C-alpha positions as CSV (number, residue, x, y, z in Angstrom):
1,M,157.0,59.5,115.6
2,R,155.3,61.2,118.5
3,N,155.9,64.7,117.0
4,G,154.3,63.6,113.7
5,Q,151.4,62.1,115.5
6,A,150.9,65.3,117.5
7,L,150.9,67.4,114.4
8,V,148.2,65.1,112.8
9,E,146.1,65.4,115.9
10,V,146.4,69.2,115.9
11,I,145.4,69.3,112.2
12,I,142.4,67.0,112.8
13,S,141.3,69.1,115.8
14,F,141.6,72.3,113.8
15,A,139.6,70.8,110.9
16,L,136.8,69.7,113.3
17,M,136.7,73.1,114.9
18,L,136.5,74.7,111.5
19,V,133.6,72.4,110.4
20,A,131.7,73.2,113.6
21,L,132.3,77.0,113.1
22,V,131.1,76.8,109.5
23,G,128.0,74.9,110.7
24,L,127.2,77.5,113.3
25,V,127.6,80.4,110.8
26,T,125.3,78.5,108.4
27,V,122.6,78.0,111.0
28,A,122.8,81.7,112.1
29,T,122.6,82.9,108.5
30,K,119.6,80.6,107.7
31,S,117.8,81.7,110.9
32,T,118.3,85.4,110.0
33,S,117.1,84.7,106.4
34,N,114.0,82.9,107.7
35,S,113.2,85.7,110.1
36,G,113.3,88.2,107.2
37,L,111.0,86.0,105.2
38,S,108.6,85.7,108.0
39,Q,108.5,89.5,108.4
40,R,107.9,89.9,104.6
41,E,105.1,87.2,104.6
42,A,103.4,89.0,107.5
43,Q,103.6,92.3,105.7
44,A,102.3,90.8,102.4
45,T,99.4,89.2,104.3
46,A,98.6,92.6,105.8
47,Y,98.6,94.2,102.4
48,A,96.4,91.5,101.0
49,S,93.9,91.8,103.9
50,Q,93.8,95.6,103.4
51,A,92.9,95.2,99.8
52,M,90.3,92.5,100.4
53,A,88.6,94.7,103.0
54,W,88.4,97.4,100.3
55,V,87.0,94.9,97.7
56,K,84.3,93.9,100.3
57,S,83.5,97.5,101.0
58,Q,83.1,98.0,97.2
59,R,80.6,95.2,97.1
60,S,78.6,97.0,99.8
61,T,78.9,100.4,98.1
62,L,78.3,99.5,94.4
63,S,75.2,97.9,92.9
64,W,75.4,94.3,91.8
65,T,75.4,95.5,88.2
66,E,78.3,97.9,88.8
67,F,80.3,95.4,90.9
68,S,79.8,92.5,88.5
69,A,80.9,94.8,85.6
70,K,84.4,94.5,87.2
71,R,84.7,90.8,86.3
72,G,87.1,89.7,83.6
73,S,89.9,92.1,84.6
74,V,93.0,92.3,86.7
75,Y,93.2,95.5,88.7
76,C,96.5,96.8,89.9
77,L,96.4,98.3,93.4
78,P,99.7,100.3,93.6
79,G,98.8,102.7,96.4
80,V,99.7,101.6,100.0
81,D,96.6,103.2,101.5
82,S,94.5,104.3,98.5
83,F,92.5,102.1,96.2
84,D,90.6,102.4,93.0
85,W,89.4,100.4,90.0
86,G,91.3,102.6,87.6
87,T,94.4,100.6,86.7
88,T,94.0,97.4,84.8
89,A,96.6,95.0,83.4
90,V,96.7,91.8,81.4
91,D,98.0,90.0,84.5
92,L,99.5,90.8,87.8
93,A,103.1,90.5,86.4
94,N,102.3,93.8,84.5
95,C,101.4,95.7,87.6
96,G,104.0,98.0,89.2
97,L,105.4,97.8,92.7
98,L,103.3,98.8,95.6
99,S,104.4,102.4,96.3
100,G,107.7,102.4,98.2
101,T,107.9,98.6,98.7
102,E,109.1,95.4,97.1
103,Y,105.6,94.1,96.7
104,V,103.1,93.9,93.8
105,R,99.4,93.9,94.7
106,G,96.4,93.4,92.6
107,V,92.9,91.8,92.4
108,T,91.7,89.5,89.7
109,V,87.9,89.6,89.4
110,T,86.1,86.7,87.6
111,G,82.6,85.7,87.2
112,V,81.2,82.2,87.6
113,T,77.7,80.7,87.5
114,Y,76.9,78.2,90.2
115,Y,74.2,75.6,89.6
116,P,73.1,74.4,93.0
117,T,71.2,71.3,91.6
118,P,70.6,70.1,88.1
119,A,67.1,71.7,88.1
120,G,68.1,74.6,90.4
121,T,68.2,78.3,89.5
122,P,71.7,79.4,88.5
123,I,73.4,81.8,90.8
124,D,75.8,84.4,89.4
125,Q,78.9,84.8,91.5
126,I,81.9,87.1,91.4
127,V,85.2,85.8,92.6
128,A,87.8,88.3,93.9
129,D,91.3,87.0,94.2
130,V,93.7,89.5,95.9
131,E,97.3,88.6,95.4
132,V,100.5,90.2,96.8
133,R,103.8,88.9,95.4
134,W,107.4,89.7,95.9
135,R,110.8,88.1,95.1
136,E,112.9,86.1,97.6
137,G,116.2,85.9,95.6
138,E,115.2,84.0,92.4
139,R,111.9,82.7,93.9
140,L,108.6,84.4,93.5
141,V,106.5,84.3,96.7
142,R,102.8,85.0,96.8
143,R,100.1,85.6,99.4
144,R,96.5,85.2,98.2
145,L,93.1,85.9,99.6
146,T,89.9,84.9,97.8
147,A,86.3,85.9,98.4
148,V,83.1,84.9,96.5
149,F,80.3,87.4,96.2
150,T,76.6,86.8,95.2
151,P,73.9,89.2,94.2
152,H,72.0,88.8,97.5
């Protein structure tokens, strides 16, 4: 009876060690995965900030008429360090990857009219929504920056 009991104890001890080992491996894998996600999120935020800085510089460079003419479109920004208003798409899903990366980057420009009070003078505004997206397995991840511009 003692030999049988010892065997059961050894099997239970082995099973507990195996469960603990699997738990440690799972935690290590998850930690590594989260670290990679954090790095990709930081890079995406940098790409979005870079594009928003360019959009803001365009508002300073172009006249209000030229800048507001950009509304109603999605502009793909496929160059890592170069920008232009040349490439438009139906939506960001139709833009190609940012050159040499796993990211897609674009800016959606829309126009809105703001009414400060019922009797106030309407103010035209341009909303620039810069988005960088990429895939984490099956999940689509996005980083967005938005700015509102007025004529004055």
